[in-house]
N, C-alpha and C positions, 0 to 999 in steps of 0.2 A: 314704454308710454309708461312716463315715472309719475304714478298713483300714488298723492296720499292720505285716508285716514282721516276726520275730524267729526268731531263738535257741529250740529247746527247753526250754533253763533259762528262758524268758523265763513258760514255764507253771505253773513251784512253786511260786511263793502263791498261786495261785484253788488248781490242781490240790494242795496242801500244804492246806488248807480241804475239803476235801476225803474224800480217802487219809490213812491215818496211816502210812504208811511216806513215802521218797524217788522222793514223782514223778520227778527227776531219770533215777536209775540205774536202774529198772523196767524191765523185758521186754518188750518187745510183738513181735508177728508182724505185717504189715499184713491183712488181709483182700481186699485189692482184688489186690497181688502175692507176699505171702512174702517181703516186706522183712522181716528183722526187725533188732531196735535197740537202744537204751536210747532215750526221753525227751529225753535232754537233747541223741540227736543227729538230733528230728522239726525239720520245721517249725514254728511259730505265728507264726497269726495272731489279735492283738489289733485286737476290730471293737471300737469304743469305746460305756459304755454299756450293752451285748450280753451280751458276752461274748467265747470263748477256741475257738480250730478246731485244734490240731491237726493235723498230715500230715502223710503221708513223705514222707519227701523223695524214693525211688525213683519213684515214682506219681501223689504227690500226692492222694492217698486221703485224708480227712478219716479220720483211728487216733477226735480223741473229740472232740467240742462238748462246750463247756461254760456253757452263761448260771446268770445266776448273776440275779433277782427274786423281789423281795418275799422279800428274806430264802433266800429259800430259795435252792439252788444245786441243777439240771436239769442230765442227765449221758447221755452218749448212746455208747456205747464199738461201733454196732454195726459202726463201719472196724476194730474188730484180732482176730483169730483169737488173743490170747492177751494179758491186761496180767501180768507177772509181779511179783513185789516182788525189787529188784537184788543 
């Protein structure tokens, strides 16, 4: 699997296709360690041809997983306590 680590701003394009707000300024709280921050400051791993994984910079918990398959986005937010517009 070809994986590329980026900062949270790299998720803006993909998450912008799913959400109607500016995702880089959206606030989150990690379901793993409780750290709060904005998605722009999170770590993003782009997995070529599969999607992205947004991880907590505090504990590396997967906050958001997004896959794009057959014209549909599959979004998993289980790693967050909340996601709020900025």
